[in-house]
Every structure is written in structure tokens, then in C-alpha cells.
VMD Tcl script that builds the backbone (N, CA, C; Angstrom):
set m [mol new atoms 189]
animate dup $m
set s [atomselect $m all]
$s set {name element resname resid chain x y z} {
  {N N MET 1 A -2.792 -28.573 23.321}
  {CA C MET 1 A -2.251 -27.284 23.741}
  {C C MET 1 A -1.567 -27.444 25.095}
  {N N ASN 2 A -0.464 -26.753 25.248}
  {CA C ASN 2 A 0.200 -26.767 26.544}
  {C C ASN 2 A -0.136 -25.474 27.300}
  {N N SER 3 A 0.336 -25.388 28.520}
  {CA C SER 3 A -0.049 -24.255 29.379}
  {C C SER 3 A 0.408 -22.913 28.815}
  {N N ASP 4 A 1.562 -22.864 28.174}
  {CA C ASP 4 A 2.024 -21.599 27.592}
  {C C ASP 4 A 1.101 -21.143 26.467}
  {N N GLN 5 A 0.635 -22.069 25.680}
  {CA C GLN 5 A -0.270 -21.711 24.595}
  {C C GLN 5 A -1.594 -21.178 25.144}
  {N N VAL 6 A -2.113 -21.833 26.177}
  {CA C VAL 6 A -3.376 -21.408 26.780}
  {C C VAL 6 A -3.221 -20.046 27.456}
  {N N LYS 7 A -2.179 -19.918 28.274}
  {CA C LYS 7 A -1.960 -18.644 28.970}
  {C C LYS 7 A -1.719 -17.504 27.979}
  {N N GLY 8 A -0.995 -17.797 26.918}
  {CA C GLY 8 A -0.742 -16.782 25.895}
  {C C GLY 8 A -2.017 -16.337 25.206}
  {N N SER 9 A -2.884 -17.297 24.906}
  {CA C SER 9 A -4.164 -16.962 24.274}
  {C C SER 9 A -5.014 -16.087 25.178}
  {N N ILE 10 A -5.033 -16.431 26.448}
  {CA C ILE 10 A -5.813 -15.647 27.412}
  {C C ILE 10 A -5.244 -14.241 27.536}
  {N N LYS 11 A -3.928 -14.155 27.649}
  {CA C LYS 11 A -3.297 -12.839 27.785}
  {C C LYS 11 A -3.559 -11.975 26.554}
  {N N GLU 12 A -3.504 -12.585 25.392}
  {CA C GLU 12 A -3.767 -11.839 24.167}
  {C C GLU 12 A -5.211 -11.329 24.136}
  {N N ALA 13 A -6.146 -12.183 24.532}
  {CA C ALA 13 A -7.556 -11.783 24.548}
  {C C ALA 13 A -7.800 -10.656 25.549}
  {N N VAL 14 A -7.198 -10.756 26.724}
  {CA C VAL 14 A -7.339 -9.708 27.737}
  {C C VAL 14 A -6.770 -8.395 27.212}
  {N N GLY 15 A -5.658 -8.470 26.522}
  {CA C GLY 15 A -5.055 -7.270 25.949}
  {C C GLY 15 A -5.951 -6.616 24.910}
  {N N LYS 16 A -6.613 -7.441 24.101}
  {CA C LYS 16 A -7.523 -6.892 23.091}
  {C C LYS 16 A -8.704 -6.183 23.743}
  {N N VAL 17 A -9.249 -6.808 24.784}
  {CA C VAL 17 A -10.371 -6.192 25.503}
  {C C VAL 17 A -9.919 -4.891 26.144}
  {N N GLN 18 A -8.754 -4.923 26.800}
  {CA C GLN 18 A -8.236 -3.718 27.451}
  {C C GLN 18 A -8.042 -2.599 26.435}
  {N N GLN 19 A -7.512 -2.935 25.284}
  {CA C GLN 19 A -7.287 -1.912 24.254}
  {C C GLN 19 A -8.611 -1.315 23.788}
  {N N LYS 20 A -9.606 -2.149 23.529}
  {CA C LYS 20 A -10.890 -1.651 23.040}
  {C C LYS 20 A -11.600 -0.802 24.089}
  {N N VAL 21 A -11.577 -1.242 25.346}
  {CA C VAL 21 A -12.216 -0.466 26.412}
  {C C VAL 21 A -11.512 0.873 26.576}
  {N N SER 22 A -10.204 0.868 26.507}
  {CA C SER 22 A -9.457 2.120 26.671}
  {C C SER 22 A -9.708 3.081 25.508}
  {N N GLU 23 A -10.011 2.537 24.325}
  {CA C GLU 23 A -10.390 3.407 23.208}
  {C C GLU 23 A -11.707 4.116 23.533}
  {N N LEU 24 A -12.633 3.365 24.136}
  {CA C LEU 24 A -13.936 3.941 24.486}
  {C C LEU 24 A -13.830 5.031 25.547}
  {N N ILE 25 A -12.903 4.835 26.487}
  {CA C ILE 25 A -12.758 5.835 27.557}
  {C C ILE 25 A -11.650 6.837 27.255}
  {N N ASP 26 A -11.081 6.730 26.061}
  {CA C ASP 26 A -10.041 7.650 25.595}
  {C C ASP 26 A -8.843 7.709 26.548}
  {N N SER 27 A -8.219 6.543 26.732}
  {CA C SER 27 A -7.050 6.448 27.604}
  {C C SER 27 A -5.879 5.849 26.815}
  {N N PRO 28 A -5.048 6.715 26.234}
  {CA C PRO 28 A -3.904 6.217 25.448}
  {C C PRO 28 A -2.964 5.321 26.263}
  {N N GLU 29 A -2.807 5.622 27.537}
  {CA C GLU 29 A -1.917 4.811 28.382}
  {C C GLU 29 A -2.438 3.377 28.496}
  {N N GLN 30 A -3.734 3.235 28.712}
  {CA C GLN 30 A -4.322 1.901 28.814}
  {C C GLN 30 A -4.336 1.194 27.463}
  {N N GLN 31 A -4.484 1.962 26.389}
  {CA C GLN 31 A -4.405 1.374 25.047}
  {C C GLN 31 A -3.035 0.746 24.842}
  {N N ALA 32 A -2.008 1.465 25.227}
  {CA C ALA 32 A -0.639 0.959 25.082}
  {C C ALA 32 A -0.442 -0.299 25.920}
  {N N LYS 33 A -0.969 -0.281 27.133}
  {CA C LYS 33 A -0.851 -1.464 27.990}
  {C C LYS 33 A -1.571 -2.660 27.374}
  {N N GLY 34 A -2.712 -2.407 26.756}
  {CA C GLY 34 A -3.437 -3.480 26.084}
  {C C GLY 34 A -2.650 -4.056 24.927}
  {N N LEU 35 A -2.010 -3.190 24.162}
  {CA C LEU 35 A -1.177 -3.660 23.054}
  {C C LEU 35 A 0.002 -4.482 23.556}
  {N N VAL 36 A 0.601 -4.041 24.663}
  {CA C VAL 36 A 1.727 -4.780 25.239}
  {C C VAL 36 A 1.273 -6.173 25.661}
  {N N LYS 37 A 0.096 -6.266 26.295}
  {CA C LYS 37 A -0.416 -7.577 26.709}
  {C C LYS 37 A -0.657 -8.477 25.507}
  {N N GLN 38 A -1.147 -7.892 24.434}
  {CA C GLN 38 A -1.376 -8.687 23.228}
  {C C GLN 38 A -0.070 -9.264 22.698}
  {N N VAL 39 A 0.951 -8.437 22.648}
  {CA C VAL 39 A 2.260 -8.890 22.151}
  {C C VAL 39 A 2.847 -9.940 23.091}
  {N N GLU 40 A 2.716 -9.716 24.400}
  {CA C GLU 40 A 3.203 -10.708 25.363}
  {C C GLU 40 A 2.477 -12.041 25.173}
  {N N GLY 41 A 1.179 -11.957 24.956}
  {CA C GLY 41 A 0.396 -13.172 24.745}
  {C C GLY 41 A 0.818 -13.915 23.495}
  {N N GLU 42 A 1.037 -13.178 22.431}
  {CA C GLU 42 A 1.485 -13.797 21.186}
  {C C GLU 42 A 2.853 -14.454 21.371}
  {N N ALA 43 A 3.732 -13.790 22.101}
  {CA C ALA 43 A 5.068 -14.348 22.345}
  {C C ALA 43 A 4.971 -15.618 23.190}
  {N N GLN 44 A 4.112 -15.591 24.202}
  {CA C GLN 44 A 3.961 -16.765 25.064}
  {C C GLN 44 A 3.367 -17.937 24.271}
  {N N GLN 45 A 2.452 -17.630 23.367}
  {CA C GLN 45 A 1.909 -18.686 22.505}
  {C C GLN 45 A 3.006 -19.284 21.637}
  {N N ALA 46 A 3.866 -18.438 21.103}
  {CA C ALA 46 A 4.965 -18.917 20.257}
  {C C ALA 46 A 5.908 -19.814 21.051}
  {N N VAL 47 A 6.175 -19.446 22.293}
  {CA C VAL 47 A 7.020 -20.281 23.154}
  {C C VAL 47 A 6.352 -21.637 23.355}
  {N N GLY 48 A 5.057 -21.606 23.627}
  {CA C GLY 48 A 4.330 -22.859 23.809}
  {C C GLY 48 A 4.349 -23.728 22.567}
  {N N GLU 49 A 4.200 -23.112 21.408}
  {CA C GLU 49 A 4.242 -23.861 20.161}
  {C C GLU 49 A 5.624 -24.465 19.931}
  {N N ALA 50 A 6.662 -23.709 20.259}
  {CA C ALA 50 A 8.029 -24.215 20.108}
  {C C ALA 50 A 8.267 -25.401 21.046}
  {N N LYS 51 A 7.793 -25.282 22.278}
  {CA C LYS 51 A 7.932 -26.389 23.232}
  {C C LYS 51 A 7.224 -27.640 22.710}
  {N N LYS 52 A 6.037 -27.444 22.161}
  {CA C LYS 52 A 5.277 -28.575 21.640}
  {C C LYS 52 A 6.012 -29.222 20.472}
  {N N LEU 53 A 6.578 -28.428 19.597}
  {CA C LEU 53 A 7.336 -28.977 18.471}
  {C C LEU 53 A 8.525 -29.801 18.953}
  {N N VAL 54 A 9.215 -29.289 19.972}
  {CA C VAL 54 A 10.367 -30.015 20.518}
  {C C VAL 54 A 9.907 -31.325 21.149}
  {N N GLU 55 A 8.819 -31.270 21.903}
  {CA C GLU 55 A 8.296 -32.494 22.522}
  {C C GLU 55 A 7.889 -33.508 21.460}
  {N N ASP 56 A 7.201 -33.039 20.418}
  {CA C ASP 56 A 6.773 -33.940 19.349}
  {C C ASP 56 A 7.976 -34.537 18.624}
  {N N ALA 57 A 8.994 -33.732 18.390}
  {CA C ALA 57 A 10.195 -34.224 17.716}
  {C C ALA 57 A 10.899 -35.264 18.582}
  {N N ALA 58 A 10.953 -35.013 19.887}
  {CA C ALA 58 A 11.599 -35.951 20.794}
  {C C ALA 58 A 10.843 -37.282 20.815}
  {N N LYS 59 A 9.523 -37.216 20.786}
  {CA C LYS 59 A 8.723 -38.451 20.758}
  {C C LYS 59 A 8.950 -39.198 19.463}
  {N N ALA 60 A 9.056 -38.467 18.358}
  {CA C ALA 60 A 9.260 -39.096 17.056}
  {C C ALA 60 A 10.610 -39.792 16.999}
  {N N ILE 61 A 11.602 -39.186 17.612}
  {CA C ILE 61 A 12.940 -39.777 17.615}
  {C C ILE 61 A 12.965 -41.057 18.444}
  {N N LYS 62 A 12.249 -41.058 19.557}
  {CA C LYS 62 A 12.207 -42.220 20.441}
  {C C LYS 62 A 11.460 -43.391 19.810}
  {N N SER 63 A 10.554 -43.075 18.890}
  {CA C SER 63 A 9.738 -44.149 18.279}
  {C C SER 63 A 10.469 -44.918 17.242}
}
mol reanalyze $m
mol bondsrecalc $m
mol representation Tube
mol addrep $m
């Protein structure tokens, strides 16, 4: 895993926790923020996965 994948996973997890806590305290604004963090985390993970694929492809070409 690269740093984008790790950071994305963490951000997604934080967003899920934020969303669930905001449901308990009935805060639609915080729920929305939690959902946004989840989406940002998923996007950052995808970027990390794409970077890893490019790195792996570059290594394969060099071999």
C-alpha cells in the first residue's frame, strides 16, 4: 500500500464514524460532512491504486 491508499482508508473510516455519531446526535450537517469524507477517502484510495498500477507497470516494462 502506498500513502494515498492508507490516507484514503483512514479518511473513509473517519467519515463513517462521523456519519454514525451525527446520526445519534441528529445532526444532518455533520452527517453530510461524514459522507463527504467517505467519498474523499474512496477517491484518494483510487488515486493510490492508480499510482501503484502505474509503478508496477513501469517496473514490468523495465524488467
